MMTF fields as JSON, N, C-alpha, C and O atoms, coordinates in Angstrom:
{
  "mmtfVersion": "1.0.0",
  "mmtfProducer": "UNKNOWN",
  "numBonds": 355,
  "numAtoms": 356,
  "numGroups": 89,
  "numChains": 1,
  "numModels": 1,
  "chainsPerModel": [1],
  "groupsPerChain": [89],
  "chainIdList": ["A"],
  "bondAtomList": [4, 2, 8, 6, 12, 10, 16, 14, 20, 18, 24, 22, 28, 26, 32, 30, 36, 34, 40, 38, 44, 42, 48, 46, 52, 50, 56, 54, 60, 58, 64, 62, 68, 66, 72, 70, 76, 74, 80, 78, 84, 82, 88, 86, 92, 90, 96, 94, 100, 98, 104, 102, 108, 106, 112, 110, 116, 114, 120, 118, 124, 122, 128, 126, 132, 130, 136, 134, 140, 138, 144, 142, 148, 146, 152, 150, 156, 154, 160, 158, 164, 162, 168, 166, 172, 170, 176, 174, 180, 178, 184, 182, 188, 186, 192, 190, 196, 194, 200, 198, 204, 202, 208, 206, 212, 210, 216, 214, 220, 218, 224, 222, 228, 226, 232, 230, 236, 234, 240, 238, 244, 242, 248, 246, 252, 250, 256, 254, 260, 258, 264, 262, 268, 266, 272, 270, 276, 274, 280, 278, 284, 282, 288, 286, 292, 290, 296, 294, 300, 298, 304, 302, 308, 306, 312, 310, 316, 314, 320, 318, 324, 322, 328, 326, 332, 330, 336, 334, 340, 338, 344, 342, 348, 346, 352, 350],
  "bondOrderList": [1, 1, 1, 1, 1, 1, 1, 1, 1, 1, 1, 1, 1, 1, 1, 1, 1, 1, 1, 1, 1, 1, 1, 1, 1, 1, 1, 1, 1, 1, 1, 1, 1, 1, 1, 1, 1, 1, 1, 1, 1, 1, 1, 1, 1, 1, 1, 1, 1, 1, 1, 1, 1, 1, 1, 1, 1, 1, 1, 1, 1, 1, 1, 1, 1, 1, 1, 1, 1, 1, 1, 1, 1, 1, 1, 1, 1, 1, 1, 1, 1, 1, 1, 1, 1, 1, 1, 1],
  "groupList": [{"groupName": "MET", "atomNameList": ["N", "CA", "C", "O"], "elementList": ["N", "C", "C", "O"], "formalChargeList": [0, 0, 0, 0], "bondAtomList": [1, 0, 2, 1, 3, 2], "bondOrderList": [1, 1, 2], "singleLetterCode": "M", "chemCompType": "L-PEPTIDE LINKING"}, {"groupName": "ALA", "atomNameList": ["N", "CA", "C", "O"], "elementList": ["N", "C", "C", "O"], "formalChargeList": [0, 0, 0, 0], "bondAtomList": [1, 0, 2, 1, 3, 2], "bondOrderList": [1, 1, 2], "singleLetterCode": "A", "chemCompType": "L-PEPTIDE LINKING"}, {"groupName": "VAL", "atomNameList": ["N", "CA", "C", "O"], "elementList": ["N", "C", "C", "O"], "formalChargeList": [0, 0, 0, 0], "bondAtomList": [1, 0, 2, 1, 3, 2], "bondOrderList": [1, 1, 2], "singleLetterCode": "V", "chemCompType": "L-PEPTIDE LINKING"}, {"groupName": "SER", "atomNameList": ["N", "CA", "C", "O"], "elementList": ["N", "C", "C", "O"], "formalChargeList": [0, 0, 0, 0], "bondAtomList": [1, 0, 2, 1, 3, 2], "bondOrderList": [1, 1, 2], "singleLetterCode": "S", "chemCompType": "L-PEPTIDE LINKING"}, {"groupName": "GLU", "atomNameList": ["N", "CA", "C", "O"], "elementList": ["N", "C", "C", "O"], "formalChargeList": [0, 0, 0, 0], "bondAtomList": [1, 0, 2, 1, 3, 2], "bondOrderList": [1, 1, 2], "singleLetterCode": "E", "chemCompType": "L-PEPTIDE LINKING"}, {"groupName": "LYS", "atomNameList": ["N", "CA", "C", "O"], "elementList": ["N", "C", "C", "O"], "formalChargeList": [0, 0, 0, 0], "bondAtomList": [1, 0, 2, 1, 3, 2], "bondOrderList": [1, 1, 2], "singleLetterCode": "K", "chemCompType": "L-PEPTIDE LINKING"}, {"groupName": "ARG", "atomNameList": ["N", "CA", "C", "O"], "elementList": ["N", "C", "C", "O"], "formalChargeList": [0, 0, 0, 0], "bondAtomList": [1, 0, 2, 1, 3, 2], "bondOrderList": [1, 1, 2], "singleLetterCode": "R", "chemCompType": "L-PEPTIDE LINKING"}, {"groupName": "ILE", "atomNameList": ["N", "CA", "C", "O"], "elementList": ["N", "C", "C", "O"], "formalChargeList": [0, 0, 0, 0], "bondAtomList": [1, 0, 2, 1, 3, 2], "bondOrderList": [1, 1, 2], "singleLetterCode": "I", "chemCompType": "L-PEPTIDE LINKING"}, {"groupName": "GLY", "atomNameList": ["N", "CA", "C", "O"], "elementList": ["N", "C", "C", "O"], "formalChargeList": [0, 0, 0, 0], "bondAtomList": [1, 0, 2, 1, 3, 2], "bondOrderList": [1, 1, 2], "singleLetterCode": "G", "chemCompType": "PEPTIDE LINKING"}, {"groupName": "PHE", "atomNameList": ["N", "CA", "C", "O"], "elementList": ["N", "C", "C", "O"], "formalChargeList": [0, 0, 0, 0], "bondAtomList": [1, 0, 2, 1, 3, 2], "bondOrderList": [1, 1, 2], "singleLetterCode": "F", "chemCompType": "L-PEPTIDE LINKING"}, {"groupName": "ASP", "atomNameList": ["N", "CA", "C", "O"], "elementList": ["N", "C", "C", "O"], "formalChargeList": [0, 0, 0, 0], "bondAtomList": [1, 0, 2, 1, 3, 2], "bondOrderList": [1, 1, 2], "singleLetterCode": "D", "chemCompType": "L-PEPTIDE LINKING"}, {"groupName": "GLN", "atomNameList": ["N", "CA", "C", "O"], "elementList": ["N", "C", "C", "O"], "formalChargeList": [0, 0, 0, 0], "bondAtomList": [1, 0, 2, 1, 3, 2], "bondOrderList": [1, 1, 2], "singleLetterCode": "Q", "chemCompType": "L-PEPTIDE LINKING"}, {"groupName": "CYS", "atomNameList": ["N", "CA", "C", "O"], "elementList": ["N", "C", "C", "O"], "formalChargeList": [0, 0, 0, 0], "bondAtomList": [1, 0, 2, 1, 3, 2], "bondOrderList": [1, 1, 2], "singleLetterCode": "C", "chemCompType": "L-PEPTIDE LINKING"}, {"groupName": "ASN", "atomNameList": ["N", "CA", "C", "O"], "elementList": ["N", "C", "C", "O"], "formalChargeList": [0, 0, 0, 0], "bondAtomList": [1, 0, 2, 1, 3, 2], "bondOrderList": [1, 1, 2], "singleLetterCode": "N", "chemCompType": "L-PEPTIDE LINKING"}, {"groupName": "THR", "atomNameList": ["N", "CA", "C", "O"], "elementList": ["N", "C", "C", "O"], "formalChargeList": [0, 0, 0, 0], "bondAtomList": [1, 0, 2, 1, 3, 2], "bondOrderList": [1, 1, 2], "singleLetterCode": "T", "chemCompType": "L-PEPTIDE LINKING"}, {"groupName": "LEU", "atomNameList": ["N", "CA", "C", "O"], "elementList": ["N", "C", "C", "O"], "formalChargeList": [0, 0, 0, 0], "bondAtomList": [1, 0, 2, 1, 3, 2], "bondOrderList": [1, 1, 2], "singleLetterCode": "L", "chemCompType": "L-PEPTIDE LINKING"}, {"groupName": "PRO", "atomNameList": ["N", "CA", "C", "O"], "elementList": ["N", "C", "C", "O"], "formalChargeList": [0, 0, 0, 0], "bondAtomList": [1, 0, 2, 1, 3, 2], "bondOrderList": [1, 1, 2], "singleLetterCode": "P", "chemCompType": "L-PEPTIDE LINKING"}, {"groupName": "HIS", "atomNameList": ["N", "CA", "C", "O"], "elementList": ["N", "C", "C", "O"], "formalChargeList": [0, 0, 0, 0], "bondAtomList": [1, 0, 2, 1, 3, 2], "bondOrderList": [1, 1, 2], "singleLetterCode": "H", "chemCompType": "L-PEPTIDE LINKING"}, {"groupName": "TRP", "atomNameList": ["N", "CA", "C", "O"], "elementList": ["N", "C", "C", "O"], "formalChargeList": [0, 0, 0, 0], "bondAtomList": [1, 0, 2, 1, 3, 2], "bondOrderList": [1, 1, 2], "singleLetterCode": "W", "chemCompType": "L-PEPTIDE LINKING"}],
  "groupTypeList": [0, 1, 2, 1, 2, 3, 4, 2, 4, 5, 6, 7, 3, 4, 8, 9, 10, 10, 1, 11, 9, 4, 7, 4, 8, 4, 10, 12, 13, 9, 14, 2, 14, 2, 7, 3, 11, 3, 9, 4, 8, 15, 14, 16, 2, 1, 5, 11, 11, 6, 2, 15, 1, 15, 9, 3, 10, 15, 7, 11, 1, 8, 10, 15, 17, 1, 15, 14, 2, 5, 1, 9, 14, 15, 10, 4, 18, 13, 1, 5, 13, 3, 3, 15, 2, 11, 15, 4, 8],
  "groupIdList": [1, 2, 3, 4, 5, 6, 7, 8, 9, 10, 11, 12, 13, 14, 15, 16, 17, 18, 19, 20, 21, 22, 23, 24, 25, 26, 27, 28, 29, 30, 31, 32, 33, 34, 35, 36, 37, 38, 39, 40, 41, 42, 43, 44, 45, 46, 47, 48, 49, 50, 51, 52, 53, 54, 55, 56, 57, 58, 59, 60, 61, 62, 63, 64, 65, 66, 67, 68, 69, 70, 71, 72, 73, 74, 75, 76, 77, 78, 79, 80, 81, 82, 83, 84, 85, 86, 87, 88, 89],
  "secStructList": [7, 7, 7, 7, 2, 2, 2, 2, 2, 2, 2, 2, 2, 2, 2, 7, 6, 6, 7, 3, 3, 3, 3, 3, 3, 3, 6, 6, 3, 3, 3, 3, 3, 3, 3, 7, 4, 4, 4, 6, 6, 7, 7, 2, 2, 2, 2, 2, 2, 2, 2, 2, 2, 6, 6, 2, 2, 2, 2, 2, 2, 6, 1, 7, 7, 3, 3, 3, 3, 3, 3, 3, 7, 2, 2, 2, 2, 2, 2, 2, 2, 2, 6, 1, 7, 7, 7, 7, 7],
  "xCoordList": [170.596, 171.641, 171.024, 170.217, 171.383, 170.866, 171.579, 172.755, 170.844, 171.392, 171.669, 170.798, 172.867, 173.243, 172.666, 172.535, 172.327, 171.845, 172.885, 172.526, 174.153, 175.209, 175.174, 175.529, 174.753, 174.629, 173.479, 173.59, 172.394, 171.25, 171.67, 171.382, 172.346, 172.836, 173.744, 173.598, 174.672, 175.643, 174.945, 175.267, 174.004, 173.318, 172.503, 172.484, 171.836, 171.053, 171.981, 171.725, 173.045, 174.01, 174.635, 174.809, 174.969, 175.578, 174.555, 174.904, 173.311, 172.274, 171.711, 171.239, 171.761, 171.196, 172.189, 172.238, 172.973, 174.047, 173.548, 174.304, 172.3, 171.772, 170.783, 170.101, 170.701, 169.655, 169.857, 170.964, 168.733, 168.62, 167.729, 166.76, 168.045, 167.25, 167.232, 168.069, 166.228, 166.073, 165.786, 165.022, 166.393, 166.226, 165.711, 166.244, 164.67, 164.135, 164.115, 163.901, 164.331, 164.272, 165.624, 166.598, 165.666, 166.895, 166.779, 165.696, 167.905, 168.025, 167.544, 168.323, 166.288, 165.789, 164.495, 163.771, 164.202, 162.95, 163.217, 163.504, 163.125, 163.437, 162.349, 161.632, 162.243, 161.464, 162.439, 163.153, 162.471, 163.365, 162.543, 161.617, 162.901, 162.349, 163.493, 164.534, 163.299, 164.353, 163.837, 162.765, 164.614, 164.282, 165.371, 166.547, 164.963, 165.934, 165.266, 164.122, 165.979, 165.46, 165.429, 164.763, 166.128, 166.093, 164.715, 164.456, 163.835, 162.477, 161.537, 160.384, 162.03, 161.204, 160.544, 161.214, 159.218, 158.469, 158.085, 157.387, 158.519, 158.203, 156.924, 156.586, 156.227, 155.055, 155.52, 156.682, 154.638, 155.03, 155.571, 156.535, 154.965, 155.43, 156.825, 157.675, 157.067, 158.383, 159.461, 160.591, 159.123, 160.078, 160.449, 161.624, 159.438, 159.686, 160.52, 161.417, 160.231, 160.977, 162.452, 163.318, 162.745, 164.144, 164.891, 166.05, 164.242, 164.891, 165.001, 166.061, 163.927, 163.94, 164.985, 165.549, 165.249, 166.243, 167.626, 168.433, 167.903, 169.2, 169.377, 170.497, 168.273, 168.293, 167.823, 167.584, 167.688, 167.109, 167.886, 167.288, 169.217, 170.009, 169.74, 169.657, 169.603, 169.332, 167.927, 167.706, 166.981, 165.605, 165.532, 164.913, 166.163, 166.145, 166.841, 166.427, 167.885, 168.614, 167.88, 168.232, 166.863, 166.122, 166.751, 166.301, 167.79, 168.445, 167.642, 167.709, 166.893, 166.048, 164.612, 164.232, 163.818, 162.458, 161.448, 160.478, 161.658, 160.689, 161.422, 162.264, 161.078, 161.625, 160.485, 160.017, 160.049, 159.01, 159.701, 160.613, 159.266, 159.905, 158.936, 157.812, 159.394, 158.684, 159.628, 160.678, 159.264, 160.171, 159.525, 158.366, 160.295, 159.786, 160.833, 162.034, 160.364, 161.257, 161.334, 160.54, 162.271, 162.393, 161.128, 160.672, 160.557, 159.322, 158.171, 157.398, 158.05, 156.995, 157.186, 156.224, 158.429, 158.724, 158.384, 157.771, 158.788, 158.504, 157.004, 156.51, 156.272, 154.82, 154.142, 153.224, 154.593, 154.029, 154.249, 153.346, 155.432, 155.766, 155.291, 155.19, 155.001, 154.501, 153.047, 152.538, 152.366, 150.97, 150.811, 149.692, 151.917, 151.843, 151.546, 152.104, 150.685, 150.309, 151.318, 151.624, 151.829, 152.729, 151.899, 151.048, 152.148, 151.439, 152.27, 153.483, 151.615, 152.308, 152.039, 150.935, 153.068, 152.842, 153.772, 153.685],
  "yCoordList": [56.061, 56.863, 58.088, 58.782, 58.359, 59.504, 60.782, 60.768, 61.867, 63.182, 63.898, 63.966, 64.426, 65.131, 66.546, 67.177, 67.026, 68.401, 69.373, 70.385, 69.08, 69.963, 70.078, 71.123, 69.022, 69.072, 69.988, 70.737, 69.928, 70.809, 72.264, 73.139, 72.511, 73.864, 74.385, 75.525, 73.562, 73.952, 74.337, 75.362, 73.531, 73.801, 75.083, 75.847, 75.329, 76.563, 77.77, 78.783, 77.675, 78.783, 79.128, 80.301, 78.106, 78.339, 78.835, 79.586, 78.421, 78.803, 80.189, 80.829, 80.656, 81.96, 82.652, 82.364, 83.558, 84.158, 85.039, 85.304, 85.497, 86.34, 85.595, 86.212, 84.289, 83.513, 83.403, 83.231, 83.512, 83.091, 81.854, 81.839, 80.838, 79.624, 78.809, 78.955, 77.936, 76.992, 75.637, 75.534, 74.616, 73.26, 72.376, 72.375, 71.628, 70.642, 69.292, 69.223, 68.243, 66.901, 66.23, 66.751, 65.041, 64.267, 63.194, 62.914, 62.609, 61.499, 61.848, 62.353, 61.59, 61.81, 62.607, 62.6, 63.296, 64.035, 65.344, 65.334, 66.469, 67.766, 68.783, 68.69, 69.753, 70.967, 72.121, 72.24, 72.979, 74.13, 75.403, 75.493, 76.374, 77.725, 78.593, 78.673, 79.25, 80.049, 81.472, 81.689, 82.434, 83.847, 84.484, 84.465, 85.056, 85.645, 86.729, 86.577, 87.815, 88.877, 88.446, 89.087, 87.386, 86.912, 86.36, 86.108, 86.169, 85.714, 86.864, 86.635, 88.083, 89.262, 89.149, 88.918, 89.317, 89.295, 87.919, 87.811, 86.869, 85.505, 85.007, 85.416, 84.128, 83.483, 82.464, 82.058, 82.049, 81.022, 79.749, 79.161, 79.329, 78.118, 78.337, 77.452, 79.493, 79.786, 79.827, 79.399, 80.333, 80.346, 78.917, 78.594, 78.07, 76.674, 75.974, 75.195, 76.244, 75.614, 76.005, 75.178, 77.257, 77.696, 76.93, 76.56, 76.695, 75.937, 74.46, 73.854, 73.891, 72.472, 72.169, 71.075, 73.118, 72.907, 72.62, 71.941, 73.129, 72.893, 71.429, 70.975, 70.699, 69.326, 68.313, 67.153, 68.733, 67.849, 66.546, 65.492, 66.608, 65.381, 64.395, 63.189, 64.901, 64.025, 63.437, 62.288, 64.238, 63.759, 62.689, 61.643, 62.952, 61.989, 60.681, 59.608, 60.768, 59.564, 58.784, 57.643, 59.401, 58.747, 58.905, 58.286, 59.728, 59.958, 60.912, 60.845, 61.788, 62.74, 62.447, 62.652, 61.969, 61.536, 62.653, 62.696, 63.556, 64.623, 65.898, 65.891, 66.987, 68.296, 69.298, 69.668, 69.728, 70.746, 72.09, 72.306, 73.0, 74.306, 75.402, 75.473, 76.26, 77.486, 78.623, 78.776, 79.421, 80.439, 81.82, 82.005, 82.784, 84.132, 85.172, 84.907, 86.369, 87.528, 88.0, 87.572, 88.865, 89.383, 90.133, 89.999, 90.92, 91.646, 90.698, 90.925, 89.635, 88.642, 87.962, 87.748, 87.628, 86.973, 87.884, 87.451, 89.153, 90.102, 90.321, 90.395, 90.425, 90.609, 89.392, 89.53, 88.207, 86.968, 86.878, 86.491, 87.232, 87.084, 88.242, 88.081, 89.388, 90.491, 90.257, 90.885, 89.353, 89.076, 87.983, 87.69, 87.386, 86.369, 87.026, 88.074, 86.418, 86.949, 86.5, 85.312, 87.43, 87.102, 86.693, 87.452, 85.516, 85.041, 85.349, 85.138, 85.844, 86.097, 84.914, 84.37, 84.524, 83.361, 83.265, 82.324],
  "zCoordList": [89.28, 89.883, 90.546, 89.927, 91.772, 92.512, 92.073, 91.709, 92.12, 91.792, 93.112, 93.979, 93.261, 94.487, 94.485, 93.436, 95.667, 95.806, 95.252, 94.65, 95.448, 94.947, 93.421, 92.875, 92.73, 91.266, 90.859, 89.888, 91.59, 91.323, 91.56, 90.744, 92.674, 92.983, 91.881, 91.439, 91.441, 90.418, 89.122, 88.52, 88.699, 87.428, 87.487, 86.521, 88.595, 88.716, 88.783, 88.132, 89.555, 89.667, 88.321, 87.993, 87.547, 86.241, 85.216, 84.306, 85.36, 84.406, 84.617, 83.677, 85.867, 86.234, 87.158, 88.353, 86.603, 87.399, 88.542, 89.477, 88.496, 89.565, 90.459, 91.277, 90.31, 90.98, 92.489, 92.999, 93.16, 94.548, 94.463, 93.703, 95.222, 95.076, 96.348, 97.238, 96.39, 97.491, 96.866, 95.906, 97.407, 96.892, 98.014, 99.123, 97.705, 98.64, 97.937, 96.727, 98.674, 98.122, 98.124, 98.666, 97.497, 97.427, 96.358, 95.844, 96.041, 95.102, 93.695, 92.887, 93.396, 92.034, 92.02, 91.025, 93.118, 93.241, 93.982, 95.18, 93.274, 93.866, 93.575, 92.578, 94.468, 94.249, 94.362, 95.357, 93.34, 93.364, 93.24, 92.434, 94.053, 93.95, 93.473, 94.125, 92.324, 91.715, 91.529, 90.964, 92.013, 91.879, 91.03, 91.393, 89.884, 88.966, 88.132, 87.702, 87.909, 87.049, 85.589, 84.776, 85.241, 83.859, 83.485, 82.308, 84.456, 84.195, 83.822, 83.456, 83.915, 83.641, 82.264, 81.257, 82.24, 80.99, 80.485, 79.477, 81.155, 80.721, 81.384, 82.495, 80.693, 81.279, 82.32, 82.305, 83.214, 84.187, 83.525, 84.014, 82.435, 81.748, 81.161, 81.251, 80.568, 79.984, 81.066, 80.83, 82.238, 83.359, 83.747, 83.92, 83.881, 84.236, 83.168, 83.491, 81.916, 80.827, 80.862, 80.575, 81.212, 81.284, 82.37, 82.184, 83.486, 84.569, 84.18, 84.34, 83.678, 83.305, 82.236, 82.217, 81.353, 80.293, 80.869, 80.234, 82.059, 82.702, 83.107, 83.347, 83.18, 83.678, 82.646, 82.982, 81.396, 80.375, 80.214, 80.0, 80.314, 80.166, 81.298, 81.066, 82.519, 83.667, 83.602, 83.983, 83.115, 82.981, 81.895, 82.089, 80.759, 79.651, 80.022, 79.582, 80.819, 81.23, 82.319, 82.615, 82.911, 83.982, 85.347, 86.311, 85.446, 86.737, 87.617, 88.845, 86.983, 87.698, 87.295, 86.143, 88.242, 87.934, 88.056, 87.3, 88.994, 89.218, 89.633, 90.531, 88.953, 89.295, 89.243, 88.166, 90.401, 90.5, 90.539, 91.337, 89.673, 89.543, 89.94, 89.442, 90.85, 91.213, 90.861, 91.486, 89.863, 89.336, 89.434, 89.062, 89.94, 90.166, 89.812, 89.87, 89.44, 89.434, 90.882, 91.719, 91.176, 92.545, 92.957, 94.093, 92.042, 92.353, 92.644, 93.575, 91.854, 92.092, 93.449, 94.186, 93.765, 95.041, 96.214, 97.19, 96.112, 97.191, 97.348, 98.473, 96.239, 96.31, 96.925, 97.732, 96.545, 97.077, 98.586, 99.328, 99.029, 100.437, 101.304, 102.52, 100.733, 101.539, 101.91, 102.838, 101.194, 101.499, 102.567, 102.989, 103.001, 104.042, 105.382, 105.706, 106.141, 107.437, 108.479, 108.578, 109.246, 110.341, 111.564, 112.027, 112.069, 113.255, 114.48, 114.493, 115.499, 116.766, 117.676, 117.706, 118.418, 119.259, 120.401, 121.19]
}
């Protein structure tokens, strides 16, 4: 059974009330980038575990085969993106 993008959006929105997120993929394979202050003080693995926990039932049922999680606090996200080089063209 395929998982709809709207289901992924719903679970992240309900799990993290302050989350900003981006979802890529379809069916049973997604990459999610989640930005939330609730990640403050957590290790990268703990951040991923918090997101993955929202989908444990789908993973266990085999409906979701792959979920890549990129999780950041707002400060981490801003620091990561401020180091990107702007190309002029």
